[in-house]
C-alpha positions in Angstrom: 0.0 0.0 0.0 1.3 3.5 -0.8 2.0 5.5 2.3 1.4 8.9 0.6 3.0 10.8 3.5 0.8 8.9 6.0 -2.5 9.5 4.1 -2.5 6.2 2.3 -4.5 4.2 4.8 -7.1 7.0 5.1 -7.4 7.1 1.3 -8.1 3.4 1.2 -10.8 3.7 3.8 -12.3 6.6 1.8 -12.2 4.4 -1.3 -14.3 1.7 0.6 -16.8 4.4 1.6 -17.1 5.5 -2.0 -17.7 1.9 -3.1 -20.4 1.4 -0.4 -22.0 4.6 -1.4 -22.1 3.7 -5.1 -23.6 0.2 -4.6 -26.2 1.4 -2.1 -27.2 4.3 -4.4 -27.4 1.8 -7.3 -29.8 -0.4 -5.3 -32.1 2.5 -4.6 -31.8 3.8 -8.2 -32.8 0.4 -9.6 -35.7 0.1 -7.3 -37.0 3.6 -8.1 -36.3 2.9 -11.8 -38.5 -0.2 -11.9 -41.2 1.5 -9.9 -41.1 4.6 -12.1 -41.1 2.6 -15.4 -44.1 0.5 -14.1 -45.9 3.7 -13.2 -45.3 5.3 -16.6 -46.6 2.2 -18.4 -49.6 1.7 -16.1 -53.2 2.5 -16.9 -53.5 4.9 -14.1 -53.3 8.6 -15.1 -52.2 9.7 -11.6 -49.3 7.2 -11.6 -48.2 8.2 -15.1 -48.3 11.9 -14.3 -46.5 11.4 -11.0 -43.7 9.4 -12.6 -43.4 12.0 -15.4 -43.2 14.8 -12.9 -40.5 12.9 -11.0 -38.3 12.2 -14.0 -38.8 15.8 -15.4 -37.9 17.5 -12.1 -35.0 15.3 -11.2 -33.4 15.3 -14.7 -33.8 19.1 -14.9 -32.1 20.1 -11.7 -28.2 19.9 -11.4 -27.0 17.0 -9.3 -25.0 19.3 -7.0 -28.0 21.6 -6.4 -30.2 18.5 -5.6 -27.6 17.2 -3.1 -27.3 20.5 -1.3 -31.0 21.0 -1.3 -31.7 17.6 0.2 -28.9 17.8 2.8 -29.3 21.3 4.1 -33.0 21.8 3.2 -33.9 18.4 4.6 -32.2 19.3 7.9 -34.1 22.6 8.1 -37.3 20.7 7.4 -36.6 18.1 10.1 -35.7 20.9 12.6 -39.0 22.7 11.9 -41.0 19.5 12.3 -39.2 18.7 15.5 -40.0 22.2 16.9 -43.6 21.8 15.9 -44.0 18.4 17.5 -42.4 19.5 20.7 -44.4 22.7 21.0 -47.8 21.3 19.9 -47.7 17.7 21.3 -44.7 17.7 23.7 -43.0 15.1 21.5 -39.2 15.2 21.8 -38.0 14.2 18.3 -34.8 15.1 16.4 -32.8 13.6 13.5 -29.4 14.7 12.3 -28.9 14.2 8.6 -26.0 11.9 7.9 -23.8 12.8 4.9 -23.7 9.1 3.8 -27.4 8.5 4.0 -28.1 11.9 2.3 -25.6 10.9 -0.5 -27.3 7.6 -1.0 -30.8 9.2 -1.1 -29.7 12.0 -3.4 -27.8 9.8 -5.9 -30.4 7.1 -5.8 -33.2 9.7 -6.5 -31.2 11.3 -9.3 -30.3 8.1 -11.1 -33.7 6.5 -10.4 -35.1 9.0 -12.9 -32.6 7.9 -15.6 -33.2 4.2 -14.7 -36.9 4.8 -15.1 -36.4 5.8 -18.8 -34.0 2.9 -19.3 -36.4 0.4 -18.0 -39.4 1.9 -19.7 -37.7 1.7 -23.1 -36.6 -1.9 -22.3 -40.2 -2.9 -21.4 -41.5 -1.4 -24.6 -38.9 -3.3 -26.7 -40.3 -6.7 -25.6 -42.8 -8.1 -28.0 -46.2 -8.0 -26.3 -47.3 -11.1 -28.3 -44.9 -13.2 -26.2 -46.6 -12.1 -23.0 -50.0 -12.8 -24.5 -48.8 -16.3 -25.6 -47.5 -16.9 -22.0 -50.9 -16.0 -20.5 -52.6 -18.2 -23.1 -50.5 -21.1 -21.9 -51.8 -20.5 -18.3 -49.0 -18.4 -16.9 -50.0 -16.0 -14.1 -49.1 -12.3 -14.6 -46.2 -12.8 -12.1 -44.8 -15.9 -13.9 -45.2 -14.3 -17.3 -43.3 -11.3 -16.0 -40.5 -13.3 -14.3 -40.1 -16.0 -17.0 -40.8 -14.0 -20.2 -40.7 -10.3 -19.7 -37.9 -9.8 -17.2 -35.1 -11.8 -19.1 -35.8 -10.0 -22.4 -36.2 -6.6 -20.7 -32.9 -6.9 -19.0 -31.2 -7.8 -22.3 -32.5 -4.5 -23.8 -31.8 -2.5 -20.6 -28.2 -3.6 -20.0 -26.5 -1.0 -22.2 -28.4 1.8 -20.6 -27.9 0.4 -17.1 -24.2 0.1 -17.7 -23.9 3.8 -18.8 -26.0 5.0 -15.9 -23.8 3.0 -13.5 -20.6 4.5 -14.9 -21.9 8.0 -14.5 -23.3 7.2 -11.0 -19.9 5.9 -9.9 -18.3 9.2 -10.8 -21.1 11.2 -9.3 -20.2 9.9 -5.8 -17.4 12.4 -5.8 -19.9 15.1 -5.2 -20.8 13.8 -1.8 -17.5 15.2 -0.4 -19.2 18.6 -0.7 -21.6 17.8 2.2 -18.8 16.5 4.4 -18.6 12.7 3.7 -15.1 11.5 4.4 -14.8 9.6 1.1 -11.5 9.5 -0.8 -12.1 12.7 -2.6 -12.6 14.7 0.6 -9.5 13.0 2.2 -7.4 13.7 -0.9 -8.6 17.4 -0.8 -7.7 17.8 2.8 -4.3 16.1 2.3 -3.5 18.1 -0.8 -4.2 21.4 1.1 -2.2 20.3 4.1 0.8 19.0 2.1 0.5 21.4 -0.9 0.8 18.5 -3.2 -2.4 18.1 -5.3 -0.9 15.7 -7.8 0.3 13.3 -5.2 -3.2 12.8 -3.8 -5.6 13.4 -6.6 -3.8 11.2 -9.2 -4.3 8.1 -7.0 -7.9 9.0 -6.6 -8.3 9.4 -10.3 -6.6 6.0 -10.8 -9.0 4.4 -8.3 -12.0 5.7 -10.2 -10.5 4.6 -13.5 -9.9 1.1 -12.1 -13.6 0.9 -10.9 -15.0 2.1 -14.2 -12.8 -0.2 -16.2 -13.7 -3.2 -14.1 -17.3 -2.3 -14.3 -17.0 -2.0 -18.1 -15.6 -5.6 -18.3 -18.3 -6.9 -16.0 -21.1 -5.3 -18.0 -19.7 -6.7 -21.3 -19.7 -10.2 -19.6 -23.3 -9.7 -18.5 -24.3 -8.5 -22.0 -22.8 -11.6 -23.6 -24.6 -13.8 -21.1 -27.9 -12.1 -21.6 -27.5 -12.3 -25.4 -26.3 -15.9 -25.6 -28.1 -17.6 -28.5 -29.6 -14.3 -29.7 -28.8 -13.3 -33.3 -27.3 -9.8 -33.5 -28.2 -7.5 -36.4 -25.4 -6.8 -38.8 
């Protein structure tokens, strides 16, 4: 392990925080994406309008603004609610926003909007006739979705999911703004203290590069697995 003037171990710990943040944000984004896509394709006008409003607002607001708004605005809202509950009902309640949780929620919300469009396009790419055939053979809605729709939908969604994941991974660097001790924040503090920005930010850049390169290889492997036995055009 590189010592980096004593900051090496701290940077490694920060890298682990970054990885945890990325995967937890991905889990939330995938969940929101599936829910959003389902809402957009549902027969309910309220659900369609709600999902459309969600994707429009989230994709139209810069990521950094959304993160600051949720972290600082959310804390102000919680404080106001706490004061109201104590004054009106004598309920002592308080919650301190955690930078890690705030980062997961913000990044998950942001990329949930992009995942929504990815999943929606993938659902629409699956031939409806196959679902009708599955139902005709006696499949329940759930079995038709799990055995017919889901595998084919994932095959169409993988390229978009891979791109979203790569961008999400790099977006985790923004969380250092709200005080999370990830590797970017540690590198920033070390660079200011030692007056050696290249010494600390180049290793951080290399870690991100390694993560994105490894992700690219894994996504290609998944794509080959998903498209096994499927004839490609051209």
